[in-house]
N, C-alpha and C positions, 0 to 999 in steps of 0.2 A: 504494500500500500504506500502511496505517496506520503511524504512526511506530514503534510497538512492539506486538508480538503475543505474549502469553504462551501457549505451547502445552504441553499435557500429553498424553503418549502412554502409553496404559494397556496394560500386559501382564497378561493374566489367562487362566485356563483355562475357556472356556465348557463348561457341562455338555451332553453330547450329547443333542439333541432335547428339551431342557428350556427351551423358549422363555420361558415366564413367569418362571422363576427367573433366567435370564440377563438379561432385560430389567430385572427388579427390581434385580439386583445392579449393573448399569451405571447405572441411574437413581440408586441410592444414592451411587455414586461421583461422579456429576455434581452431585448435590444437596450432598454434603458439601464438595466443592471449591468449589462456588458460594457456599456460606455464608462461605467465607474469601476470596472474590473472587480465587481463585488463578489462574484461567485464562480466556483469551478463546476458546480452542479446545481441545476434548478429542477425542482420536482413539482408536477401538477397532479390534480386529483384523477380519480377513476372516471372514464367516459367524459373527459374534459372537453372534447371537441363537439359533443352532441347533447350533453346532459344525460341524466339517468332515466331508466325505463319506468313507465307507470306502475303503480301498485297492482292494478288490474290489467289483464292482457287486452291490448288493442291491436287489431289487425292493421288498422290505418297507421298507427305509430310504427308498427313493425315494418311496413312497406316504406315509410319515410326514412326509418333508420337504415334500411338496406340501401336506399338511394344515396344516403350520405356516407355510407361506410367506405373506408379506404382499403385498397389492395396494396400490399407491399411491392407488387410488381409494377404499379403505376409510376411513371416518371415524376409526377408532381405530388407523390405521396407525402402528406404533411409539409408541403413545400414551404409556406411562409415560416414555419417554425424551424425547419432545417436551415433556411437562410439566416434566420436570426441567431441560431446556435453557431453557425459558421462565422458570422460577422462579430459575434461576441466572444468567440473562443471558449465556449463552455459546453458541458454536457447538459442534455435536457431529457427528462423522463416525463412522458405524457400518456394519459389514458385515452383510448379511442375505440371506435367500433370498426372492426376489421372484416372484410369480406374475402373469402377464398372459395371460388366455385359457388356452390349452392349454400355454403355455410357462412354464418355470422359468428364472430368471436368478440368477446369483451377482452380487449388487449391493452398491453402497456409496452410502449416503445422506448428505447434508449437511443438518443441521437448524440453523436460525438462532435467535437469541435470542428471537424471538416464538413459537417452537415450530413454525414452518413448515418444510416440506421444500423447500429451494431448488434442490437438484440431486440426481439419481440417476444413477450410472454403472453400466452393465451390463458385466461383465467380457467383454472381446473375445477374449483369447487364453486359452482353457481348457486346463488342465494335466491330462494323463494321463486318469484316469477321470472327471474333471469333465464331459467331453463326453457321458457317458452319463446325466448327471443334468440338465445345464443346456444352454440354448440360448445361443450366443455373442451378445454385444452387437455393435453395428456402428458405434460412433462414440466419439470422444474430444473432449469439450466442456470448456468452462470456464464459471465463473459469477462475476459481479462481486458482491462483498460489501463490507461496511464494513471488513473486515479487509484486503481486497485482492482481486485476481483469483485464484480458486482452481481448481485442476485435480484431478480425482479419477481414480484407477486402482486396480487390484487385482493384487497379486502378480505373476504371469507377464506381465501387460501391460507391466511396467517392464523386462522383459528386452530388449525391443526399443527402442532409443533413439529411433527415429523417432516413437514415440507421445508421449513427453514433449515432443519438439521441436515436434510439431504443436500441442500445447497452449500451448507458449510463444509460438509464432507467433500464437496467438489472444490473447496478453496475459497468460498465467499468471505469477504471482509466487510463489505458494505451491502446491507439489504435494504431495498427500496420497496415499499408497499403503498400503493395508492388506494384511496377509499372513497366511497359515496355512502357514508354511515350516518344514520339518524340516531337520536337518543332512543333508548328503550325504557321499559318500565323499571328496570333495575339500575342502569348506569347511564350517565350522560356520555356523549361521544368523547368528550375530553377525558373523563375518568377511564373509559374503556381503552382509548388509544394510549394514554399514558401508561396504564398497566401492561397493555400488550407490548408496547415498545420496550419497556423496562425488562419484562419477562423474557422476550425472545432475544434481547441483547445479552443479558447476563447468562442465559442458558448456553449460549454459543460463543461468548467472548468476541462479539462483533459490534459494529455500529448498525443500528436499526432505525430507519427513517419512515415515518408514517405521515402521509399527506391526505387530509380530508378536505372536502369542499364546504362551502357555505351556501346560503340561499334556501328557497322553499319551493316545492312543487307538490303534486298530489301524493307523492310518496311520503312527504313529511317535511320537517324542518331540519336542514343540515347545519349543525352547530360547530363545524370546524373541530377544534381540539387536536390539531396536528401535533406530533411529538417526534423528537429525536433523542435516542438513548445511546449512551456510550457502552463499551464492553463490560463495565461494572454495573450496568443497569441504571445509572444516573441520567435523569433528563437534562439535556443541555439546550442552550438557545433560549430566547425570550418567548414564552408561550403566548398564543393568541386564542383564548378560549372559544370565542364565537365570531370574531371579527374578520373581515377580509384583510389580507396583508401577507407579509412574508416573515417566516421564522428564519433567523440566521444562526448557524452554529459552525464551529470549526471542529472537524474530526481529525485526529492525529494518529499516526502510526504508533507513536509511543504508548498510547492507551491500549492498542491491540497487543503490543509486546508485553506490557505490564500484566494484562489479563492472562496471557499465555503463561507467564512466569508464575503468577499466583495459582493458576490451575495446576501446573506441574508440582508446585510446593504442596498444595492441598492433596493431590493424588498420592504423593510420596508419604505424607503424614497419615494418610488414611489406610496405608498398606498394613494389613494384620496377618500375622503368620497363623495359618489354620493347620492344626495338627489333627490327624485322624483319631477318632475316639477309639479307645482300647476295646477290643472284643472281650467277651466274657471269659474266653479261655486265657487271655493275657492278664486278667485281673488277679491280684494276690488272693490267695485263699485264707 
C-alpha cells in the first residue's frame, strides 16, 4: 500500500433516473477537488448514476433503468466521470446500473487516474426487490493499484463477513463498499455503517470505506452516515451524519503494518501447548 492515501467519501442525493445530471454533478465534484489536489481516491454511493430502485416493483422503472444502464464495452462508458478522474489525477469509485446482454447488474466501478476502468464489481447479495431488477454477480475480486490492493463490494454484500475475508485472503488492503441504506427500526444508517466499518476493518486488519447516499424517495429517507475505519477499527475522518458533503481521511500504510504486527504478537501469545490426555491404562494405579 502507498505510504498515505487521501480518500474523500461523497454523500449526495442522486436524482432519480437523471443519469446525465448525476454524472455531470459527480464529475464537477471530482474536477473541483482535483484542482486542489485534495484526494487520491473519491468514492460515490451505490447506483449513483440513476438513483435507487423503488420499494415496489415497477415494470416502467425497470425499462427506464435498462435504457440508462451502461455497458463496459461502450466507448463512452461513464465518460464524463472518467474524464474528470483523468484531469484530476485521482481514482474514482462509483455505483451504476450495468447492462450485459439481457442482464442488468447493480455494479461498482473503479476508475484510475488515466481514466481507465480497472475493476467492476457486480453486487452478489441482492437486497429485497433488487432481485426483480438485477441479476446477482458471482465473485469477489481485488485489483492491484498504485494506491494498494483494492476490494470492491456493494451494501448487503458486506453483511456477510466471509466476503470481505475472501478479498483479504487475495491481498486486499483497502475495501470500498458503496451503499443506498435507509434507517431501520433498530439502527440508524450512521450507527449501522459505523459499526460495520469498524467490525470489518478490525476483523481483517485493513482500511474499510463505507459510502452512503442522502436524499429521499419512495424507498425511504437516506441519512448518509458514511464511515471510514482504520485497521484497528477506529473511525477516522470528520463524520457527516445526514448531510450532503465529503468525508476526508488519510489512510497510511503504517497503520496496516502496525495491525499486522499486533496480530502476529497476539497469535504468538495465544499459542497453548495441548498435551494428549492420558489413557486409563497410563494412569497410576
